[in-house]
C-alpha positions in Angstrom: 123.9 334.3 -4.4 126.8 333.1 -2.1 129.9 332.3 -3.6 131.9 329.3 -2.3 135.1 328.0 -2.2 136.3 324.7 -3.4 135.0 322.8 0.0 131.8 324.5 0.4 133.0 327.8 2.2 131.6 331.1 2.0 133.6 333.7 0.3 132.5 337.2 1.4 132.0 339.5 -1.8 133.3 337.4 -4.1 132.1 336.4 -7.7 132.6 333.6 -9.4 135.2 334.9 -11.5 136.9 336.4 -8.6 136.7 333.5 -6.6 138.3 331.3 -9.4 141.3 333.4 -9.5 141.5 333.2 -5.9 141.9 329.7 -6.0 144.4 329.7 -8.4 146.4 331.8 -6.4 145.9 329.6 -3.1 147.1 326.9 -5.0 150.1 328.8 -6.0 150.8 329.7 -2.4 150.3 326.0 -1.5 153.0 325.0 -3.8 154.8 327.8 -3.3 155.0 328.0 -6.9 154.4 330.7 -9.4 153.0 334.2 -8.6 149.9 334.3 -6.6 149.8 338.0 -6.3 148.8 339.3 -9.9 145.9 336.6 -9.5 145.0 338.5 -6.2 145.0 341.3 -7.7 142.7 340.4 -10.8 140.4 338.9 -8.3 140.3 342.4 -6.3 139.6 344.2 -9.5 136.9 341.9 -10.3 135.4 341.5 -6.8 136.7 344.7 -4.7 134.9 343.8 -1.6 136.2 339.9 -2.0 137.7 339.7 2.2 139.9 336.2 1.5 141.6 337.3 -1.8 142.7 340.9 0.5 143.4 338.7 3.6 145.5 336.3 1.5 147.2 339.3 0.1 148.1 340.7 3.6 149.4 337.2 4.5 151.7 337.2 1.3 153.4 340.6 2.2 153.4 340.1 6.1 155.0 336.9 6.5 158.9 336.4 6.1 159.1 339.6 4.1 160.9 342.8 3.8 159.9 346.2 5.0 158.8 347.3 1.5 156.7 344.5 1.4 155.3 344.6 4.9 154.0 347.7 3.9 151.8 346.6 1.4 150.4 344.4 3.8 149.6 346.9 6.4 147.4 349.1 3.5 145.5 345.5 2.6 144.8 345.0 6.1 143.7 348.5 6.5 141.1 347.6 3.4 140.3 344.2 4.5 139.4 345.0 8.2 136.6 347.3 7.2 134.6 345.1 5.1 131.7 342.8 5.6 132.7 339.0 6.5 131.5 336.1 8.2 132.9 334.4 11.6 135.8 332.6 9.5 137.1 335.3 7.4 136.8 337.6 11.1 139.5 335.1 12.7 141.5 335.7 9.7 141.6 339.5 9.9 142.0 339.2 13.6 144.9 336.7 13.0 146.5 339.5 10.8 145.7 342.1 13.1 147.8 340.3 15.8 150.7 339.5 13.6 150.7 343.1 12.6 151.1 343.7 16.8 154.1 341.4 17.3 151.6 339.4 19.0 152.2 335.8 17.0 150.7 333.8 19.8 147.3 335.4 19.6 147.4 335.1 16.0 148.5 331.1 16.4 145.4 330.4 18.7 143.1 333.3 16.4 144.0 330.4 13.4 143.8 327.4 15.6 140.4 328.3 16.4 139.4 329.1 12.8 140.6 325.6 11.7 138.6 324.0 14.8 135.7 325.2 13.5 136.5 324.6 9.8 138.9 322.4 9.0 139.2 322.6 5.6 140.2 325.8 5.5 143.6 325.2 4.1 145.0 328.9 4.2 144.5 329.0 8.1 146.2 325.5 8.1 149.1 326.7 6.4 149.3 330.3 8.1 148.6 328.6 11.4 151.4 326.2 10.7 153.5 329.3 9.8 152.6 330.8 13.3 153.9 327.4 15.3 157.2 327.7 13.2 158.0 331.5 14.3 157.1 330.5 18.0 159.0 327.2 17.5 155.9 325.1 18.6 157.1 321.7 17.3 153.9 319.9 18.9 151.5 322.6 17.1 153.2 321.9 14.0 152.3 318.8 14.1 149.0 318.7 15.5 147.1 321.5 14.2 147.4 319.7 11.3 146.5 316.0 12.6 143.4 317.6 14.1 142.1 318.6 10.6 143.0 315.1 8.9 139.5 313.5 9.5 137.9 315.9 7.1 140.0 315.3 4.3 140.7 312.6 1.8 143.0 312.1 -1.4 141.3 313.8 -4.6 140.1 316.7 -2.3 142.0 320.2 -3.7 144.3 320.9 -1.5 145.2 317.4 0.0 148.7 317.5 -1.4 149.2 320.6 0.5 148.1 319.3 3.7 150.0 316.2 3.5 153.0 318.5 3.1 152.3 320.6 6.1 151.7 317.2 7.7 155.1 316.0 6.7 157.0 319.1 8.2 155.3 318.6 11.4 156.0 315.2 11.6 159.8 315.7 10.7 159.8 318.6 13.2 158.5 315.9 16.1 161.0 313.4 15.0 158.5 310.6 13.4 160.6 310.6 10.5 159.0 307.9 8.6 155.8 309.0 8.9 157.1 312.6 7.8 158.9 311.1 4.7 155.7 309.0 3.6 153.6 312.1 3.9 155.9 314.2 1.9 156.2 311.6 -1.0 152.8 311.4 -1.1 152.1 315.2 -1.3 154.9 315.3 -4.2 153.4 312.4 -6.1 150.2 314.2 -6.0 151.7 317.7 -7.0 155.2 317.5 -7.9 155.3 321.3 -7.7 154.6 321.3 -4.0 157.8 323.0 -2.8 156.8 322.9 1.1 156.3 319.2 0.7 159.9 319.0 -1.0 161.1 320.6 1.9 159.8 318.3 4.4 161.4 315.3 2.9 164.5 317.5 2.3 164.5 318.0 6.5 163.9 314.3 7.0 166.9 313.3 5.1 168.9 316.4 7.0 168.1 315.1 10.3 169.0 311.6 9.3 172.3 312.5 7.7 171.1 311.0 4.3 173.0 313.4 2.5 174.0 311.7 -0.7 170.1 310.9 -1.3 169.2 314.6 -0.5 172.0 315.6 -3.3 170.2 313.0 -5.7 166.6 314.0 -4.2 167.1 318.1 -5.4 169.3 317.7 -8.2 166.9 315.0 -9.6 164.1 317.4 -9.9 165.5 320.8 -10.5 162.6 322.0 -12.6 159.6 321.3 -10.3 161.2 323.3 -7.5 162.7 326.0 -9.2 160.7 327.2 -11.7 158.5 330.1 -10.6 159.2 329.2 -7.1 159.6 331.8 -4.1 160.6 329.2 -1.9 163.6 328.2 -4.2 166.0 330.0 -2.2 165.6 327.9 0.7 165.7 324.7 -1.0 168.9 325.8 -2.6 170.6 326.3 0.5 169.4 322.7 2.0 171.3 321.5 -1.4 174.3 323.3 -0.3 173.6 322.1 3.3 173.9 318.6 2.0 177.1 319.0 0.3 178.9 320.8 3.2 177.7 317.7 4.9 179.6 315.7 2.2 182.7 317.8 2.8 182.2 319.8 -0.6 182.8 323.0 0.1 183.7 324.2 -3.4 180.1 323.2 -4.2 178.8 325.3 -1.1 180.5 328.2 -2.6 179.3 327.6 -5.9 175.7 327.5 -4.9 176.1 330.2 -2.7 177.6 332.8 -4.7 174.5 331.3 -7.1 170.9 330.8 -6.1 171.2 331.0 -2.4 172.9 334.7 -2.6 173.1 336.0 -6.3 170.3 337.3 -6.8 171.0 339.8 -3.1 167.5 339.1 -1.9 166.4 341.3 1.4 163.5 338.8 1.9 164.1 338.0 5.7 164.1 334.7 5.2 166.6 334.6 2.1 169.1 336.7 4.3 169.0 334.1 7.2 169.8 331.2 4.3 172.8 333.3 3.9 174.4 334.2 6.8 173.6 330.8 8.2 175.5 329.2 5.4 178.5 331.4 5.7 178.6 331.2 9.5 178.9 327.3 8.9 181.7 328.2 6.9 183.0 330.6 9.4 183.3 327.5 12.1 185.3 325.6 10.0 187.5 328.2 9.4 187.1 328.5 5.6 187.7 332.2 3.9 184.8 333.3 2.4 186.4 336.6 0.9 184.1 339.8 0.5 181.0 337.6 1.1 180.1 338.8 4.6 180.8 342.1 3.9 178.1 342.0 1.2 175.5 340.1 3.4 176.0 342.9 6.0 175.8 345.7 3.5 171.9 344.2 3.1 171.5 343.7 6.7 172.6 347.5 7.9 169.8 349.5 6.8 167.0 346.9 7.9 165.4 347.4 11.2 166.6 345.5 14.2 165.0 344.4 17.4 161.9 343.3 15.9 162.4 339.7 15.8 165.2 337.6 17.5 165.5 334.8 15.4 166.5 337.2 12.4 168.7 339.7 14.7 170.9 336.7 15.6 171.5 336.1 11.9 172.2 339.9 11.3 174.6 339.1 14.1 176.4 336.5 12.2 177.0 338.9 9.0 178.1 342.1 11.5 180.9 339.4 13.4 182.0 338.3 10.1 182.5 341.3 8.4 183.9 342.9 11.4 181.2 345.4 11.6 181.6 346.2 15.7 179.3 349.1 15.6 176.3 347.4 14.0 177.0 344.4 16.1 176.9 347.0 19.3 173.5 348.6 18.0 171.7 345.4 17.4 172.5 344.4 21.1 171.4 347.9 22.0 168.2 346.7 19.8 167.9 343.9 21.7 168.0 345.2 24.9 165.4 347.7 24.2 163.2 345.1 22.5 163.1 343.7 26.6 160.8 346.2 27.3 158.8 346.5 23.9 155.2 345.3 22.8 154.7 342.0 21.2 156.1 338.4 21.8 159.7 339.5 20.6 160.4 340.5 24.2 160.0 337.0 25.2 162.0 335.7 22.3 164.4 338.2 23.1 164.7 337.4 26.7 164.7 333.5 26.6 166.8 333.2 23.8 167.8 335.9 21.1 169.9 338.1 23.3 172.1 335.6 24.8 172.4 334.2 21.5 173.6 337.6 20.0 175.7 337.8 22.9 177.5 334.8 22.2 177.9 335.3 18.8 179.5 338.5 19.3 181.7 336.9 22.3 182.9 334.3 19.9 184.0 337.1 17.0 185.9 338.7 20.1 187.7 335.7 20.7 186.1 335.3 24.1 185.2 331.9 23.9 184.4 330.9 27.7 181.6 333.9 27.5 180.3 332.5 24.2 180.5 329.2 25.6 178.5 330.0 29.1 175.8 332.1 27.1 175.0 329.1 24.6 175.2 326.4 27.0 172.5 328.7 29.2 169.9 328.8 26.3 170.4 325.9 24.0 168.3 323.4 25.6 165.2 326.2 24.7 166.4 327.2 21.7 163.2 326.5 19.9 161.6 329.3 21.7 162.5 331.9 19.2 161.4 329.7 16.0 163.1 328.3 13.2 163.5 324.3 12.4 165.6 322.0 14.0 167.9 322.2 11.0 168.6 326.3 11.3 169.2 326.0 15.1 171.7 323.4 14.8 173.9 326.3 14.3 173.4 327.1 18.0 175.2 323.6 18.8 177.9 324.2 16.3 179.1 327.3 18.0 179.0 326.0 20.9 181.1 323.0 20.1 183.4 325.6 18.3 183.9 327.7 21.1 184.6 324.7 23.2 187.2 323.7 20.9 188.7 327.2 20.6 188.5 328.2 24.3 190.3 325.0 25.0 187.9 322.9 27.0 188.6 319.4 25.5 186.1 317.7 27.8 183.2 319.7 27.4 183.8 319.3 23.2 184.3 315.8 23.4 181.1 315.6 25.3 179.4 317.4 23.0 180.8 315.5 20.0 179.7 312.2 21.8 176.0 314.0 22.3 175.9 315.1 19.0 176.6 311.5 17.3 174.3 309.8 19.0 171.5 312.4 18.2 171.9 312.4 14.8 174.9 310.5 13.5 178.7 312.1 12.8 178.7 314.9 10.7 182.2 314.2 8.6 182.2 317.9 7.4 180.9 319.9 10.5 182.8 317.5 12.8 184.6 320.5 14.6 187.9 318.2 15.4 189.7 318.4 18.4 193.2 318.0 17.0 
């Protein structure tokens, strides 16, 4: 008998008991709450040839992970690629193979094809959107989900997850009212949905509604923090709201607590720590030994594999005054230009100029930093991240212009910023 999931999709190699565990793990992944891995291990123990349980486990260990977790993902892939499977599952396996080869655009397309054929494959939608995010492809962040919407309705398992994904895609394409409505609908259905929470937070950030953002997060701490493996990023957003309100003492308190207190080595968490310290650095604030602590975590990690992560590692090395490591990172970026996979494109078009600009900024060579950042900022989405994350490029450009004495450029950039998203009192790097 063929076992099927809640939407009628066949699950090769699954027993009913294994399928039930998988559905619980998938719901946890949709919410970024709870630990899916033990559930998947139970499903695999029950059904060793259960393809989708292996697939989800591989994704969990490969996306935004550290080297140790990624090694587990590679082992899982080596197992699952030899198992009998159907066409949908083969699409997932092929996408994992492309991810391992650094071919993010190929993985993006493969998962697009999976959801064109099976629009109720919520895992393919979720991982596909993460590939869109990695590529900075804002249109696909929205349209991947929009294509599937006619096949979903309220009351279906996973509908809240689709609404949360839709919310983020709409936000990244500037459709803020619709994005907020979709995110709040997702949270009404499932208050534990960390991605939907994050999407609404992005709307509030991009619209400068920072006091609302603080209230939105602080008023619901339990649902987005307990057993959440996305909580550090949402804590980072809370700190960003406080920074926008000029409350730097609260920012440092949050940084030393939930943002960086655990010293996580997961890539997404290191990025958050570096991005917050760099914002404080641009304001000329003393962050004591925090840079050194962060640089110590970045130092042993591989470089030249993903340009977006490398840019944040460079912030840590510049902030900590680690010139040797900064030089090694630039050398790794140069080597990556001729390396395999899509990272060569990320480095060439955005990553290398950004890390060179950050290094120049650290040396006080503000004119070079300005020239490099002006050349890439309009296309900076090409190396991934969200609008809120990539805002550091503009903030660094403004401060470089100020410190370099180019008052006309600084004034022009400040006027541009005020028009685009409202003047930001805390991050206004004043000309005086």
